[in-house]
C-alpha positions as CSV (number, residue, x, y, z in Angstrom):
1,M,95.1,106.1,100.6
2,S,93.7,105.9,97.1
3,A,93.1,108.8,94.7
4,P,89.5,109.7,94.0
5,Q,88.1,108.6,90.6
6,I,87.1,111.5,88.3
7,E,85.1,110.9,85.2
8,L,86.2,113.1,82.3
9,N,84.8,113.4,78.9
10,D,87.1,113.5,75.9
11,R,87.1,117.3,75.7
12,Q,87.9,117.7,79.4
13,R,90.7,115.2,79.1
14,D,92.1,117.0,76.0
15,L,92.0,120.3,77.8
16,L,93.9,118.9,80.7
17,L,96.5,117.3,78.5
18,R,97.1,120.6,76.6
19,G,97.4,122.4,79.9
20,L,99.9,119.9,81.2
21,R,102.0,120.4,78.0
22,F,102.0,124.1,78.7
23,V,103.0,123.7,82.4
24,R,105.7,121.2,81.4
25,S,107.1,123.6,78.8
26,S,107.0,126.4,81.3
27,R,108.9,124.5,83.9
28,M,111.4,123.2,81.4
29,L,112.1,126.3,79.5
30,G,111.4,129.0,82.1
31,F,114.1,131.4,83.0
32,R,115.0,130.7,86.6
33,E,117.2,133.6,87.4
34,T,115.6,133.9,90.8
35,Q,116.1,130.2,91.5
36,D,112.5,129.8,92.9
37,I,113.0,126.0,93.1
38,S,116.0,123.7,93.1
39,E,116.9,121.5,90.2
40,E,115.8,118.5,92.2
41,E,112.4,120.0,92.8
42,R,112.1,121.0,89.2
43,Q,112.9,117.4,88.1
44,E,110.3,116.1,90.6
45,E,107.7,118.4,89.2
46,L,108.4,117.2,85.7
47,R,108.1,113.6,86.8
48,E,104.8,114.3,88.4
49,I,103.5,116.0,85.3
50,A,104.6,113.0,83.2
51,A,102.8,110.6,85.5
52,L,99.6,112.6,85.4
53,R,99.8,112.8,81.6
54,Q,100.2,109.0,81.5
55,L,97.1,108.6,83.7
56,L,95.0,110.8,81.5
57,E,96.2,109.2,78.3
58,A,95.6,105.7,79.7
59,D,92.0,106.7,80.5
60,S,91.4,107.7,76.9
61,Q,92.6,104.3,75.5
62,P,89.9,101.7,74.9
63,A,90.1,98.7,77.2
64,T,91.2,95.5,75.5
65,V,89.5,92.3,76.4
């Protein structure tokens, strides 16, 4: 199963990247007194965020020929 292709302009991509930085910081620095998720789940979320960021940043790089 392949992911759908979404065309983003530079502003949309930038907004998503800034939002991902916020989400990443929230998950890394958030106080987890209630233990809403396990450490393994938290690490998996951080890996998913990093992978999505890489996809978005790769789309903004000019293709080399």
